[in-house]
C-alpha positions in Angstrom: -219.3 29.3 -147.6 -219.1 29.0 -151.4 -219.4 25.9 -153.5 -219.1 25.3 -157.2 -221.8 23.2 -158.8 -222.7 22.0 -162.3 -226.5 22.4 -162.8 -228.1 19.2 -164.1 -231.8 20.0 -163.9 -234.3 22.5 -162.3 -237.9 21.6 -161.9 -240.4 24.2 -160.8 -243.7 23.3 -159.0 -246.4 25.7 -157.7 -247.7 24.6 -154.4 -251.1 25.9 -153.3 -251.7 27.0 -149.7 -254.7 28.4 -147.8 -253.3 31.9 -148.2 -252.2 31.6 -151.8 -249.3 29.6 -153.2 -245.5 29.4 -153.4 -243.0 28.0 -155.9 -240.8 25.0 -155.1 -237.6 24.6 -157.1 -236.1 21.1 -157.1 -232.5 21.6 -158.1 -230.3 18.6 -159.3 -226.6 19.4 -159.5 -223.2 17.9 -159.4 -220.7 18.9 -156.7 -217.3 17.3 -156.7 -218.6 14.7 -159.2 -221.5 13.6 -157.0 -225.1 14.1 -158.0 -227.0 16.0 -155.2 -230.3 17.7 -154.8 -231.7 20.8 -153.1 -235.2 22.2 -152.6 -235.4 26.0 -152.9 -238.6 27.8 -151.9 -239.7 31.1 -153.3 -240.6 32.5 -149.9 -237.2 32.0 -148.5 -234.7 32.7 -151.3 -236.3 35.1 -153.8 -233.1 36.1 -155.6 -231.9 32.6 -156.0 -235.3 31.6 -157.4 -235.1 34.5 -159.9 -231.7 33.3 -161.0 -232.9 29.6 -161.3 -235.7 30.7 -163.7 -233.1 31.5 -166.3 -230.3 29.1 -165.3 -229.1 26.7 -168.0 -228.6 22.9 -167.4 -224.9 21.9 -167.8 -223.6 25.3 -166.8 -221.3 25.8 -163.8 -222.3 28.2 -161.0 -221.0 29.4 -157.7 -223.4 29.2 -154.8 -223.0 31.0 -151.5 -224.6 29.1 -148.7 -225.1 29.7 -145.0 -226.1 27.4 -142.2 -229.4 28.4 -140.6 -230.4 28.1 -137.0 -231.7 24.6 -137.5 -228.4 23.4 -138.9 -229.4 23.2 -142.6 -227.5 24.9 -145.5 -229.5 27.7 -147.1 -228.5 29.1 -150.5 -228.1 32.8 -150.2 -226.9 33.7 -153.7 -226.0 32.0 -157.0 -224.0 33.3 -159.9 -222.3 32.1 -163.1 -218.8 30.9 -162.4 -216.3 33.7 -162.8 -218.9 36.4 -162.3 -218.5 38.8 -159.4 -221.3 38.9 -156.9 -221.8 40.9 -153.7 -221.6 38.8 -150.6 -224.9 38.6 -148.7 -225.1 40.2 -145.3 -225.4 37.8 -142.5 -226.8 38.2 -139.0 -224.6 35.4 -137.7 -221.1 36.5 -136.7 -218.2 34.6 -138.1 -215.3 34.6 -135.8 -211.8 35.3 -137.1 -210.5 32.1 -135.6 -213.2 30.0 -137.2 -211.7 27.5 -139.7 -213.6 26.4 -142.7 -214.2 22.6 -142.8 -215.8 20.4 -145.4 -219.1 18.9 -144.2 -220.2 15.5 -145.1 -223.5 15.2 -147.1 -226.3 15.6 -144.6 -224.1 17.6 -142.2 -223.9 15.0 -139.5 -221.8 15.6 -136.5 -218.1 14.6 -136.7 -216.3 12.0 -134.7 -215.0 14.7 -132.4 -218.4 16.3 -131.9 -219.9 12.9 -131.0 -217.1 12.2 -128.5 -217.7 15.7 -126.9 -221.5 15.0 -126.8 -220.8 11.7 -125.0 -218.6 13.5 -122.4 -221.4 16.0 -121.8 -223.9 13.1 -121.3 -221.6 11.4 -118.8 -221.1 14.7 -117.0 -224.9 15.3 -116.8 -225.5 11.8 -115.5 -222.7 12.1 -113.0 -224.1 15.4 -111.7 -227.5 13.8 -111.2 -226.0 10.8 -109.4 -223.9 13.1 -107.2 -227.1 15.0 -106.2 -228.8 11.7 -105.5 -225.9 10.4 -103.4 -225.5 13.6 -101.3 -229.3 14.0 -100.7 -229.9 10.5 -99.5 -231.1 10.7 -95.8 -230.4 14.4 -95.3 -232.9 17.2 -94.7 -230.9 20.1 -96.0 -229.7 20.5 -99.6 -226.1 19.6 -100.3 -223.4 22.1 -100.8 -223.0 22.9 -104.6 -219.2 22.6 -104.4 -219.5 19.1 -102.9 -222.0 18.1 -105.6 -219.6 19.4 -108.3 -216.6 17.7 -106.7 -218.4 14.3 -106.4 -219.8 14.6 -110.0 -216.3 15.3 -111.3 -215.0 12.2 -109.4 -217.7 10.1 -111.0 -217.0 11.5 -114.4 -213.2 10.9 -114.1 -213.9 7.3 -113.0 -216.2 6.6 -115.9 -214.0 8.2 -118.6 -210.8 6.7 -117.3 -212.2 3.1 -117.0 -210.8 0.6 -119.5 -213.3 -1.1 -121.8 -215.1 -4.2 -120.4 -213.7 -6.4 -123.2 -210.1 -5.4 -122.3 -210.7 -6.0 -118.6 -212.1 -9.5 -119.3 -209.2 -10.4 -121.5 -206.7 -9.1 -119.0 -208.2 -10.8 -116.0 -209.0 -14.1 -117.4 -206.2 -15.0 -119.8 -203.1 -13.6 -118.1 -202.9 -16.3 -115.4 -204.9 -19.0 -117.2 -203.7 -22.3 -115.8 -202.7 -25.0 -118.3 -205.6 -27.5 -117.9 -204.8 -29.7 -120.8 -203.7 -33.0 -119.3 -201.3 -34.0 -122.1 
C-alpha cells in the first residue's frame, strides 16, 4: 500500500546493545493533514534508513508500506513524489479479490471485524456448553455431530435473542394498568 507524506522532521539516535548498536529514526510526517510519527530501525529497513539520511524536511514523499505478521505497518520503500521506484517483493500473497481499505490510525479492528469476533466467541462458548450438556452423566463421549447440532442451536438462540432492555420495555409497558386514581 502506498501513502503520500510530507516530511516534518527526522531525528536519528544510535542505540547501544550488547552486540553493538543500531540506529533508530524517529520520523514525524503529515499524512492527509494529520501529524503522525513512525519509528524506523536500521536493522529492519536499511534502504529506507539510507533514504532518510538525505531526506529534506517539508518535502513530499511516497512511502510503500506492508503489514507484517504482527499487524503493524512496515515501511518497505520511500521515494520523492513523482519518482519511479521498483515495488518491493513480498512474501505475503495478495489475492486478486482483495480490496484496498483505509485503516484508521493504530489499525484497530473495524466494526464488522468486532462483530465477527463476537460471533466466534459465542460459537466457542456454545460448543463448550454443548459438550458439557451432552457429557453430563454418561460414560461414553458424545457424538460429534450431536455436539455440533446442539452448539449451533445454542448459538442461534443467543444471536437471535432480542436485547434485554427491549424485552423489559416490551413486557412491562405494553399492558401497564392505569394506576393513577384521578
